[in-house]
C-alpha positions as CSV (number, residue, x, y, z in Angstrom):
1,M,13.7,36.7,-37.7
2,P,13.4,40.3,-38.9
3,S,11.0,42.2,-36.6
4,D,9.3,43.9,-39.6
5,D,8.3,40.5,-41.2
6,P,4.6,41.1,-42.1
7,I,3.5,37.7,-40.9
8,L,5.3,38.2,-37.6
9,Q,3.7,41.6,-37.2
10,A,0.3,40.2,-37.9
11,E,0.7,37.5,-35.3
12,R,1.9,40.1,-32.8
13,N,-1.2,42.2,-33.4
14,Y,-3.3,39.0,-32.9
15,L,-1.5,38.4,-29.6
16,R,-2.3,42.0,-28.5
17,T,-5.9,41.5,-29.5
18,S,-6.1,38.3,-27.6
19,R,-4.6,39.9,-24.4
20,A,-7.1,42.7,-24.6
21,A,-10.0,40.2,-25.0
22,L,-8.7,38.2,-21.9
23,A,-8.7,41.5,-19.9
24,V,-12.3,42.1,-21.0
25,M,-13.3,38.6,-19.9
26,R,-11.7,39.1,-16.5
27,E,-13.3,42.5,-16.1
28,K,-16.7,41.1,-16.9
29,T,-16.2,38.3,-14.4
30,G,-15.2,40.8,-11.7
31,S,-18.2,43.0,-12.3
32,L,-20.7,40.2,-11.8
33,E,-23.2,41.0,-9.1
34,I,-24.3,38.4,-6.5
35,A,-28.0,38.6,-5.8
36,S,-28.9,35.9,-3.2
37,A,-30.6,36.2,0.1
38,D,-29.0,33.0,1.3
39,R,-25.6,33.6,3.0
40,V,-24.3,30.1,2.0
41,N,-25.1,30.7,-1.6
42,T,-23.5,34.1,-1.5
43,E,-20.3,32.7,-0.1
44,F,-20.3,29.9,-2.7
45,L,-20.8,32.3,-5.6
46,K,-18.1,34.6,-4.2
47,A,-15.6,31.7,-4.2
48,A,-16.6,30.7,-7.7
49,I,-16.0,34.2,-9.0
50,W,-12.7,34.4,-7.2
51,R,-11.6,31.1,-8.8
52,R,-12.6,32.3,-12.2
53,M,-10.7,35.5,-11.7
54,K,-7.6,33.6,-10.8
55,E,-8.0,31.4,-13.9
56,L,-8.2,34.5,-16.1
57,E,-5.1,36.2,-14.7
58,D,-2.6,37.2,-17.5
59,D,1.1,37.1,-16.9
60,P,2.8,39.3,-19.5
61,D,6.0,37.1,-19.4
62,V,4.0,34.1,-20.5
63,P,2.6,34.0,-24.0
64,L,-1.2,33.5,-24.4
65,F,-0.6,31.1,-27.3
66,F,2.4,29.2,-28.6
67,G,1.1,27.6,-31.8
68,R,-1.4,27.7,-34.6
69,L,-3.1,25.0,-36.7
70,D,-4.2,25.7,-40.2
71,Y,-6.8,23.1,-41.0
72,L,-7.5,22.0,-44.6
73,E,-11.2,21.3,-43.9
74,P,-13.3,23.2,-43.3
75,A,-12.2,25.9,-45.6
76,E,-8.7,26.7,-44.3
77,E,-9.9,27.4,-40.7
78,T,-7.2,28.4,-38.3
79,F,-6.9,28.0,-34.5
80,H,-4.3,29.5,-32.2
81,I,-3.4,27.1,-29.4
82,G,-2.7,28.4,-25.9
83,R,-2.8,27.8,-22.2
84,R,-6.4,28.8,-21.8
85,H,-9.5,29.7,-23.9
86,V,-10.0,33.3,-24.9
87,N,-13.0,34.6,-26.9
88,D,-14.0,37.9,-28.3
89,D,-17.2,39.9,-27.5
90,A,-19.2,37.8,-29.9
91,G,-18.1,34.6,-28.3
92,E,-15.8,33.5,-31.1
93,P,-12.6,31.8,-30.0
94,L,-9.4,33.8,-30.3
95,V,-7.3,31.2,-28.5
96,V,-8.2,27.6,-28.0
97,D,-7.2,25.8,-24.8
98,W,-4.4,23.2,-25.4
99,R,-6.6,20.6,-23.8
100,A,-9.5,20.9,-26.2
101,D,-9.9,18.1,-28.8
102,I,-9.3,20.6,-31.6
103,S,-5.8,21.0,-30.3
104,V,-4.7,17.4,-30.4
105,P,-3.1,17.6,-33.9
106,F,-0.7,20.3,-32.6
107,Y,0.9,17.5,-30.6
108,R,0.3,14.4,-32.7
109,A,-0.1,15.3,-36.4
110,S,2.7,14.2,-38.7
111,K,3.4,14.0,-42.4
112,T,2.2,10.4,-42.5
113,E,-0.9,11.3,-40.4
114,P,-1.7,15.0,-40.7
115,M,-5.1,14.7,-39.0
116,G,-6.6,17.2,-41.3
117,V,-4.0,19.9,-40.7
118,G,-2.2,21.6,-43.5
119,V,0.3,23.7,-41.6
120,R,1.5,23.6,-38.0
121,R,3.0,26.9,-36.8
122,R,5.2,27.3,-33.7
123,F,5.9,30.7,-32.1
124,G,9.1,31.8,-30.4
125,F,9.0,34.1,-27.4
126,T,11.4,36.0,-25.2
127,H,10.0,37.3,-21.9
128,G,6.5,37.2,-23.4
129,E,7.5,39.1,-26.6
130,M,6.9,37.2,-29.8
131,T,10.2,37.0,-31.7
132,A,9.8,34.3,-34.4
133,F,7.6,31.7,-35.9
134,E,8.1,28.4,-37.8
135,D,5.7,26.7,-40.3
136,E,5.7,23.0,-40.8
137,D,3.9,21.9,-44.0
138,L,2.2,18.6,-43.1
139,T,1.0,18.1,-46.7
140,S,4.6,17.9,-48.0
141,S,5.6,14.6,-49.7
142,A,8.9,14.6,-47.8
143,A,8.9,11.6,-45.4
144,V,11.3,13.1,-42.8
145,A,9.8,15.5,-40.3
146,E,11.2,19.0,-40.3
147,H,13.4,20.0,-37.4
148,S,12.1,22.8,-35.2
149,D,14.7,25.2,-33.8
150,I,11.9,26.9,-31.8
151,L,11.0,23.5,-30.1
152,D,14.7,22.8,-29.3
153,A,15.1,26.3,-27.9
154,E,12.1,26.0,-25.7
155,I,13.1,22.6,-24.3
156,E,16.7,23.8,-23.6
157,R,15.8,27.3,-22.4
158,P,17.7,28.1,-19.2
159,R,15.5,28.0,-16.1
160,S,15.6,30.1,-13.0
161,G,13.1,29.6,-10.2
162,P,10.3,27.0,-10.1
163,M,9.5,24.4,-12.8
164,R,7.7,25.7,-15.9
165,D,4.9,24.0,-17.8
166,I,5.8,22.1,-21.0
167,V,2.5,22.8,-22.7
168,A,4.3,24.1,-25.9
169,T,6.7,21.1,-26.1
170,I,4.6,18.1,-25.2
171,Q,5.7,15.2,-27.4
172,P,3.3,12.6,-29.0
173,E,4.1,9.8,-26.6
174,Q,3.6,12.2,-23.7
175,D,0.4,13.5,-25.1
176,V,-1.1,10.0,-25.2
177,I,-0.5,9.8,-21.4
178,V,-1.7,13.3,-20.7
179,R,-5.1,12.7,-22.4
180,A,-5.8,9.3,-21.0
181,G,-9.4,9.1,-19.6
182,V,-10.3,9.8,-16.0
183,E,-11.1,6.1,-15.4
184,D,-7.6,5.0,-16.4
185,T,-4.8,4.6,-13.9
186,I,-1.5,5.1,-15.7
187,C,2.0,4.2,-14.4
188,V,4.9,6.1,-16.0
189,Q,8.3,4.6,-15.7
190,G,10.4,7.6,-16.8
191,A,14.2,7.9,-17.1
192,P,15.8,11.2,-16.0
193,G,14.9,14.1,-18.3
194,T,11.9,12.4,-19.9
195,G,9.4,14.9,-18.4
196,K,7.5,12.4,-16.3
197,T,6.7,14.9,-13.6
198,A,5.5,17.5,-16.1
199,V,3.4,14.8,-17.9
200,G,1.7,13.9,-14.6
201,L,1.0,17.6,-13.8
202,H,-0.3,18.2,-17.3
203,R,-2.5,15.1,-17.0
204,A,-4.0,16.6,-13.9
205,A,-4.7,19.9,-15.7
206,Y,-6.2,18.0,-18.6
207,L,-8.5,15.9,-16.4
208,L,-9.7,19.0,-14.5
209,Y,-10.6,20.5,-17.9
210,A,-12.2,17.4,-19.5
211,Y,-14.0,16.1,-16.4
212,R,-14.4,19.3,-14.4
213,D,-17.8,18.6,-12.8
214,Q,-16.7,15.2,-11.6
215,L,-13.3,16.2,-10.3
216,S,-14.3,19.5,-8.8
217,R,-16.5,17.5,-6.5
218,A,-14.2,14.5,-5.9
219,G,-10.9,16.4,-5.8
220,V,-7.4,16.1,-7.3
221,L,-4.3,15.6,-5.2
222,V,-0.6,15.8,-6.2
223,V,1.7,13.9,-3.8
224,G,5.4,14.7,-3.9
225,P,8.5,13.5,-2.0
226,N,9.2,16.6,0.0
227,A,8.2,20.2,0.6
228,S,11.1,21.6,-1.6
229,F,9.8,19.5,-4.5
230,L,6.3,20.8,-4.1
231,R,7.6,24.4,-4.1
232,Y,9.5,23.6,-7.2
233,I,6.5,22.3,-9.1
234,G,4.0,24.6,-7.4
235,D,3.6,27.1,-10.3
236,V,2.9,24.6,-13.0
237,L,-0.9,24.0,-12.5
238,P,-1.7,27.7,-11.7
239,A,0.1,28.7,-14.9
240,L,-2.3,26.5,-16.8
241,G,-5.3,28.1,-15.0
242,E,-5.8,25.3,-12.5
243,I,-5.9,26.2,-8.9
244,E,-8.2,23.5,-7.5
245,A,-5.7,20.7,-7.3
246,K,-4.1,20.2,-3.8
247,Q,-0.5,19.3,-3.2
248,T,1.0,17.4,-0.3
249,T,3.7,15.0,0.8
250,V,3.2,11.5,2.2
251,E,4.4,12.7,5.5
252,E,1.8,15.5,5.6
253,M,-0.8,13.2,4.4
254,V,-0.5,10.7,7.2
255,A,0.3,13.2,10.0
256,R,-2.6,12.3,12.3
257,V,0.1,12.5,15.1
258,K,3.1,14.8,15.5
259,I,6.0,13.4,13.6
260,A,9.4,13.8,15.3
261,G,11.6,12.4,12.5
262,P,12.7,9.2,10.9
263,G,13.4,6.0,12.7
264,T,16.3,3.7,12.2
265,A,16.5,2.1,8.7
266,A,16.0,-1.5,9.8
267,V,13.0,-0.6,11.9
268,D,11.4,1.6,9.3
269,V,11.9,-1.1,6.7
270,L,9.9,-3.5,8.9
271,K,7.2,-1.0,9.7
272,G,6.8,-0.4,5.9
273,D,6.4,-4.1,5.2
274,A,3.0,-5.1,3.8
275,R,2.7,-7.8,6.5
276,M,2.0,-5.0,9.0
277,A,-1.4,-4.6,7.4
278,E,-2.5,-8.0,8.5
279,L,-1.1,-7.5,12.0
280,L,-2.9,-4.3,12.5
281,H,-6.1,-5.8,11.1
282,R,-5.9,-8.5,13.8
283,A,-5.2,-6.0,16.5
284,V,-8.1,-3.8,15.6
285,W,-10.7,-6.5,15.3
286,S,-9.5,-8.3,18.5
287,H,-11.3,-5.6,20.4
288,V,-14.7,-7.1,19.4
289,Q,-16.0,-9.4,22.2
290,L,-18.7,-12.0,22.1
291,P,-21.5,-11.6,24.8
292,K,-21.5,-13.8,27.9
293,E,-24.8,-12.6,29.2
294,A,-28.2,-11.4,27.9
295,L,-29.1,-7.8,27.2
296,V,-31.9,-6.6,29.5
297,V,-33.7,-3.3,28.6
298,P,-36.1,-1.9,31.2
299,R,-38.9,0.1,29.5
300,G,-41.9,1.2,31.4
301,S,-43.2,-1.7,33.4
302,H,-41.5,-4.2,31.1
303,R,-38.0,-5.7,31.0
304,W,-37.1,-6.8,27.4
305,R,-34.5,-9.4,27.1
306,V,-32.2,-10.3,24.2
307,P,-30.5,-13.7,24.9
308,A,-26.7,-13.8,24.6
309,Y,-26.8,-16.3,21.7
310,Q,-28.9,-13.8,19.7
311,A,-26.6,-10.9,20.5
312,E,-23.7,-13.1,19.4
313,E,-25.4,-13.7,16.1
314,L,-25.8,-9.9,15.6
315,V,-22.1,-9.3,16.3
316,T,-21.0,-12.1,14.0
317,E,-23.3,-10.9,11.2
318,L,-21.8,-7.4,11.4
319,R,-18.2,-8.8,11.5
320,T,-18.8,-10.8,8.3
321,R,-20.3,-8.0,6.4
322,G,-16.9,-6.4,5.6
323,V,-17.8,-3.1,7.2
324,R,-15.2,-0.9,8.8
325,Y,-14.7,-1.3,12.6
326,G,-16.3,2.1,13.3
327,A,-19.3,1.5,11.1
328,G,-20.0,-1.9,12.8
329,R,-19.7,-0.2,16.2
330,A,-22.2,2.4,15.1
331,M,-24.6,-0.2,13.8
332,L,-24.6,-2.6,16.7
333,P,-26.9,-0.5,19.0
334,Q,-29.5,-0.3,16.2
335,R,-29.3,-4.0,15.7
336,L,-29.8,-4.7,19.4
337,A,-32.6,-2.2,19.5
338,H,-34.3,-3.9,16.6
339,A,-34.1,-7.2,18.4
340,V,-35.9,-5.6,21.3
341,L,-38.6,-4.2,19.0
342,L,-39.3,-7.6,17.6
343,R,-39.9,-8.8,21.1
344,M,-42.2,-5.9,21.7
345,E,-44.2,-6.7,18.6
346,A,-44.4,-10.3,19.6
347,A,-45.9,-9.2,22.9
348,G,-48.6,-7.2,21.0
349,D,-47.1,-3.7,21.0
350,S,-46.7,-1.5,17.8
351,P,-43.4,0.3,18.2
352,D,-42.2,2.5,15.4
353,D,-38.7,3.7,14.3
354,R,-38.7,6.4,16.9
355,V,-39.0,3.8,19.6
356,Q,-36.1,1.9,18.0
357,D,-33.9,5.0,18.0
358,S,-34.9,5.6,21.7
359,V,-34.0,2.1,22.7
360,A,-30.7,2.3,20.7
361,R,-29.8,5.5,22.7
362,S,-30.8,4.1,26.0
363,R,-28.0,3.5,28.7
364,P,-28.4,-0.3,28.9
365,V,-28.0,-0.8,25.1
366,K,-25.2,1.7,24.8
367,Q,-23.3,0.2,27.7
368,Y,-23.9,-3.4,26.4
369,A,-22.7,-2.4,22.9
370,E,-19.7,-0.6,24.3
371,A,-18.6,-3.6,26.2
372,L,-18.8,-5.8,23.0
373,W,-17.5,-3.3,20.5
374,P,-15.3,-0.7,22.3
375,V,-13.7,2.4,20.8
376,V,-10.3,2.0,19.1
377,D,-8.0,5.0,19.2
378,P,-5.4,4.4,16.4
379,A,-2.4,6.1,18.1
380,K,-3.2,4.4,21.4
381,L,-3.5,1.0,19.8
382,L,-0.1,1.3,18.1
383,F,1.4,2.5,21.4
384,Q,0.1,-0.6,23.1
385,L,1.5,-2.9,20.5
386,F,5.0,-1.3,20.7
387,T,5.0,-1.3,24.5
388,D,3.3,-4.6,25.3
389,A,5.4,-7.5,24.0
390,D,2.8,-10.1,24.9
391,L,0.1,-8.2,23.0
392,L,2.3,-7.8,20.0
393,A,3.2,-11.5,20.1
394,E,-0.5,-12.4,20.2
395,H,-1.3,-10.4,17.0
396,A,2.0,-11.0,15.2
397,A,1.9,-14.8,15.5
398,G,2.6,-16.4,12.2
399,I,3.3,-13.0,10.6
400,L,6.5,-11.7,12.2
401,S,9.4,-13.6,13.7
402,E,10.4,-13.2,17.3
403,D,13.4,-11.1,16.2
404,E,11.2,-8.9,14.1
405,Q,8.8,-8.5,17.0
406,A,11.7,-7.5,19.2
407,L,12.7,-4.9,16.6
408,L,9.3,-3.2,16.9
409,S,9.2,-3.1,20.7
410,W,10.3,0.1,22.3
411,E,13.3,-0.3,24.6
412,K,12.4,2.8,26.6
413,P,8.6,3.2,26.3
414,P,7.3,6.8,26.6
415,R,4.7,7.6,29.2
416,S,1.8,7.7,26.8
417,A,0.9,7.8,23.1
418,G,0.7,11.6,23.3
419,A,4.3,11.8,24.6
420,A,5.7,9.3,22.0
421,K,8.2,10.4,19.3
422,W,6.5,9.1,16.2
423,S,8.3,8.5,13.0
424,V,6.8,8.8,9.5
425,A,6.7,5.0,9.4
426,D,4.7,5.0,12.7
427,A,2.3,7.7,11.4
428,T,1.7,5.5,8.3
429,L,0.7,2.6,10.5
430,I,-1.6,4.9,12.5
431,D,-3.1,6.0,9.2
432,E,-3.7,2.3,8.4
433,I,-5.4,1.7,11.7
434,A,-7.6,4.8,11.2
435,D,-8.7,3.4,7.9
436,L,-9.6,0.1,9.5
437,V,-11.8,2.1,11.9
438,D,-13.3,4.6,9.5
439,R,-13.0,4.5,5.7
440,T,-10.7,7.1,4.2
441,P,-12.6,9.3,1.8
442,S,-11.6,8.8,-1.9
443,L,-10.5,11.5,-4.2
444,G,-11.2,11.6,-7.9
445,H,-7.6,11.5,-9.0
446,V,-4.2,11.4,-7.4
447,V,-0.9,12.1,-9.1
448,L,1.9,10.3,-7.2
449,D,5.5,11.3,-8.0
450,E,8.7,9.5,-7.1
451,A,6.5,6.5,-6.2
452,Q,9.4,4.1,-6.4
453,D,10.7,5.4,-3.0
454,L,7.6,4.5,-1.0
455,S,7.2,1.5,1.2
456,A,4.3,-0.9,0.8
457,M,2.5,0.7,3.7
458,Q,3.0,4.2,2.3
459,L,1.7,3.0,-1.0
460,R,-1.4,1.6,0.7
461,A,-1.9,5.0,2.4
462,V,-1.9,6.8,-0.9
463,G,-4.0,4.1,-2.6
464,R,-6.8,4.3,-0.2
465,R,-7.2,8.0,-0.9
466,C,-8.3,7.2,-4.4
467,S,-9.9,3.8,-3.8
468,T,-12.8,4.7,-6.2
469,G,-10.7,7.2,-8.3
470,S,-7.8,6.9,-10.7
471,M,-4.1,7.6,-10.4
472,T,-1.1,8.8,-12.4
473,V,1.9,7.0,-10.9
474,L,5.3,8.5,-11.7
475,G,8.8,7.3,-11.0
476,D,11.9,5.5,-12.0
477,I,12.9,2.2,-10.5
478,A,16.6,3.1,-11.1
479,Q,16.1,6.1,-8.8
480,G,14.8,4.1,-5.9
481,T,16.9,5.4,-3.0
482,T,15.2,4.3,0.1
483,P,15.9,1.0,1.9
484,W,12.3,0.0,1.2
485,A,12.2,1.1,-2.4
486,T,9.8,-0.9,-4.6
487,P,11.5,-3.6,-6.7
488,S,8.9,-3.4,-9.5
489,W,5.9,-1.4,-10.7
490,E,3.7,-4.5,-10.6
491,E,4.3,-4.9,-6.9
492,A,3.9,-1.1,-6.2
493,L,0.6,-1.0,-8.2
494,G,-0.7,-4.0,-6.2
495,H,-0.1,-2.1,-2.9
496,L,-1.8,0.9,-4.4
497,G,-4.9,-1.2,-5.2
498,K,-4.4,-0.6,-8.9
499,S,-3.2,-3.9,-10.2
500,G,-4.8,-3.5,-13.5
501,A,-3.1,-0.2,-14.4
502,H,-1.3,0.3,-17.7
503,T,2.4,1.1,-17.6
504,E,4.2,3.4,-20.0
505,E,8.0,3.6,-20.3
506,L,9.5,6.9,-21.3
507,T,13.2,6.7,-22.4
508,A,13.7,9.8,-24.6
509,G,15.4,12.4,-22.6
510,F,14.5,16.0,-23.5
511,R,16.3,17.8,-20.7
512,V,19.4,15.9,-19.8
513,P,22.3,16.3,-22.3
514,G,23.6,13.3,-24.2
515,Q,27.1,13.3,-22.6
516,V,25.6,13.5,-19.1
517,I,23.0,10.8,-19.6
518,E,25.4,8.4,-21.2
519,Y,27.9,8.8,-18.4
520,A,25.2,8.3,-15.7
521,A,23.9,5.2,-17.6
522,R,27.1,3.4,-16.8
523,L,25.4,2.8,-13.4
524,L,22.3,1.1,-14.8
525,P,23.7,-2.5,-15.1
526,Q,24.2,-2.5,-11.4
527,I,21.2,-0.5,-10.2
528,A,18.4,-1.5,-12.6
529,P,19.7,-3.9,-15.3
530,H,16.1,-4.7,-16.6
531,L,15.4,-1.0,-17.6
532,T,16.0,0.3,-21.1
533,P,18.8,2.8,-21.1
534,P,17.7,6.4,-21.7
535,T,18.6,8.3,-24.8
536,A,19.1,12.0,-25.3
537,V,17.1,13.5,-28.2
538,R,18.7,17.0,-28.0
539,R,21.1,18.1,-30.6
540,A,23.2,19.9,-28.0
541,R,25.4,17.3,-26.4
542,G,25.9,19.4,-23.3
543,E,29.1,19.8,-21.2
544,L,30.6,17.2,-18.9
545,A,33.9,17.7,-17.0
546,I,35.3,15.3,-14.5
547,T,38.3,16.6,-12.5
548,R,40.4,15.3,-9.7
549,V,41.3,18.1,-7.3
550,P,43.2,18.5,-4.0
551,D,40.2,20.2,-2.3
552,S,36.9,19.4,-3.9
553,L,34.8,22.0,-2.0
554,A,37.3,24.8,-2.8
555,A,37.3,23.8,-6.4
556,A,33.5,23.6,-6.4
557,V,33.2,27.2,-5.1
558,E,35.5,28.4,-7.9
559,T,33.5,26.5,-10.5
560,V,30.2,28.0,-9.2
561,A,31.8,31.4,-9.5
562,Q,32.8,30.7,-13.1
563,V,29.2,29.8,-14.2
564,M,27.5,32.6,-12.2
565,D,27.3,34.8,-15.2
566,R,25.8,32.2,-17.4
567,P,22.0,32.0,-17.7
568,G,20.0,29.6,-15.7
569,S,20.1,28.0,-12.3
570,I,23.1,26.5,-10.5
571,G,23.0,23.4,-8.2
572,L,25.9,22.6,-6.0
573,I,25.2,18.9,-5.1
574,V,27.1,17.5,-2.1
575,P,27.0,14.5,0.1
576,D,24.6,15.3,3.0
577,A,27.5,15.3,5.5
578,L,29.2,18.1,3.6
579,V,26.3,20.6,3.6
580,P,27.6,22.6,6.6
581,A,31.1,22.8,5.0
582,A,29.6,23.8,1.6
583,R,27.6,26.6,3.3
584,K,30.8,27.9,5.0
585,A,32.9,27.7,1.8
586,L,30.3,29.7,-0.3
587,R,29.8,32.2,2.5
588,D,33.5,32.8,2.9
589,H,33.8,33.5,-0.8
590,G,30.9,36.0,-0.8
591,V,28.6,33.8,-3.0
592,S,24.9,34.3,-2.4
593,F,23.0,31.0,-2.1
594,A,20.2,29.1,-0.5
595,V,20.2,25.6,0.8
596,L,17.6,23.2,-0.6
597,G,15.0,22.8,2.1
598,D,14.9,26.5,3.0
599,E,11.7,28.4,2.2
600,D,13.3,30.5,-0.5
601,D,15.2,27.6,-2.2
602,V,13.3,27.6,-5.5
603,D,14.0,31.3,-6.1
604,A,17.7,31.3,-5.5
605,H,20.2,31.5,-8.4
606,V,22.6,29.1,-6.5
607,D,21.3,26.2,-4.4
608,V,23.4,24.0,-2.1
609,V,21.7,20.6,-2.7
610,P,22.1,17.8,-0.2
611,A,22.3,14.6,-2.3
612,G,19.3,13.2,-0.4
613,L,17.0,16.0,-1.6
614,A,18.1,16.2,-5.3
615,K,15.5,13.9,-6.6
616,G,12.9,15.4,-9.0
617,L,14.7,18.7,-9.4
618,E,16.9,20.0,-12.2
619,F,19.4,22.8,-12.7
620,D,20.9,24.3,-15.8
621,H,24.4,23.9,-14.3
622,V,25.3,21.3,-11.7
623,V,28.6,21.1,-9.8
624,L,28.7,17.7,-8.1
625,V,31.2,17.1,-5.3
626,E,32.7,13.7,-4.2
627,P,30.6,11.0,-5.9
628,A,32.1,8.4,-3.7
629,G,30.9,10.3,-0.6
630,I,27.3,10.3,-2.0
631,V,27.5,6.5,-2.4
632,A,29.0,6.0,1.1
633,G,26.2,8.1,2.6
634,E,23.6,5.3,2.0
635,A,23.0,2.1,3.9
636,D,24.3,-0.1,1.1
637,E,26.2,0.2,-2.2
638,R,23.2,-0.3,-4.6
639,T,21.2,2.4,-2.8
640,G,24.2,4.6,-2.9
641,L,24.8,4.1,-6.6
642,R,21.1,4.9,-7.2
643,R,21.4,8.1,-5.2
644,L,24.4,9.0,-7.3
645,Y,22.5,8.2,-10.5
646,V,19.9,10.7,-9.4
647,C,22.5,13.4,-8.7
648,L,24.3,12.9,-12.0
649,T,21.1,13.4,-14.0
650,R,20.0,16.8,-12.5
651,A,21.9,18.9,-15.1
652,V,20.3,20.5,-18.2
653,T,23.3,22.2,-19.7
654,S,26.5,21.4,-17.9
655,L,27.8,19.0,-15.3
656,A,31.1,19.4,-13.5
657,I,32.2,16.5,-11.3
658,L,34.9,17.4,-8.7
659,H,36.5,14.7,-6.5
660,H,39.5,14.1,-4.3
661,D,38.6,10.6,-3.4
662,D,38.5,7.8,-6.0
663,L,35.4,7.6,-8.2
664,P,33.2,4.6,-7.7
665,E,34.7,1.7,-9.7
666,V,31.8,1.6,-12.1
667,L,32.4,5.2,-13.2
668,A,36.2,5.1,-13.1
669,G,36.5,3.6,-16.6
């Protein structure tokens, strides 16, 4: 568009005015004085001002607004839609937050349902500089929606570094999910390139905006599959002005003990089985004993006696209340002390609550209660189960077979629980025990990505962290690449404690090119025949090249060198076993690169991507080496084909497949 276009110039001026107003808002916030004699209040206010200053930061490479709505009523009112709210000195809005109700028509209005909007305007930007605009007349009688080159360009724009927000390109079906209420748990089954991760993050941003008071207290947590993934998505929420949401992995979440690494597949599958929950429940509550003798409490010249049968009634009553083990243990001394007080009153005394507290803290009561309801240490209990075959058999009877029990028992037991080399699956079981002892606090909302890869016990671990809150569950059954991957969302939601959740299926691929997604979809009949095949909605079909070569790694290095000058990121995806060789090949050819999993992996132009870590990421150009090797690297063929499906669908612009070994038969045609 000509740079001297008068409308374009007017909008550029408006952008400059908006940026200046944002700077004033930030300056005013920074100049606020804190007048409080209370040190706690002072620190709280300092933190609040710091958060507000972070929210008002302006990145010159990111446009403050990306669209405009011209309403028919009232009187041709216009609103510029952006990433955050900006107002002038008089308090009038210059930019409206995309999450506000007034912004909904920008994403959902159509010619058949204009929602009161006459014209929807989109802006094109290059490095923060406004370069173009498009107007869509929603009052036109034409039934077909106008095509937006700006929308296409933004969706297909090459990416370098971490994931960007999609706030300017959210589609109607995505917006419905994003704006679901805080009380709703939504499960999103999303094919590759449908933007399910972005939808989940934008929903978190929306909920923090629409229900800020509630969620600021209760908390929002984003759970991703690995640290590289979290670094990849880490800039999305801050770019939208949200810095309060926390991010973690399942491994970090359950790390009550030091985790040494994964266990063997067969053992971890068993440890992730939902039956383990009942086994652990039995093991924890088996510690409670029934009294065999009376409680005797000397006090002054009297000795107060609580018969064994009455103490047994108190223990039984606490057990049947459904309280956590630790809560019952804390209540038992008070229950025993109350029984003593009743005997004091029957004898003519008038004890009060202070006397009851004193009796509850007395040595006889504490020792008696301790014997009936001892302390349970989660790690020590699991250690005992794995090192004492008789104890395990006692609690696993009717739950696990003898062969399964033998699989759980350690052949060479460590000296102690502290010296044990715990796996992630072990840590998840310890987390389950800890929740049986003391209730895990619930957050307000949890976004769980790549949920299909979690075991039943891992899903339980996530679910108890929002037992009274809601969730956004994201994933793709076809991309389930762990031996314990969930077979269905119905089952996964049951383990999360969210059986009544609503499931949405996204099949329109906005990022993966048509040629690539169609080629990858050849795998679906074998890996997930019940899913709807994804479709690419982009006009650009993308590039797909499949080449048999004598030396796949040497050819891969040459291909990487050929696309180095093209815009966007490059991912060299290789079977995990070939990562060292890929490092050496790139280094020998003088190619600068990072390996996914390194601290600087999201900032590199070229990444060596182990197939096992490719999930959830995308690259403008993908060079994929030895598909058969990726399949062979997994425990079984279906899991291997699912891993390959993940790797094939990471490309946004081009995919080059290089192989020396035969392709998997399902792709060979």
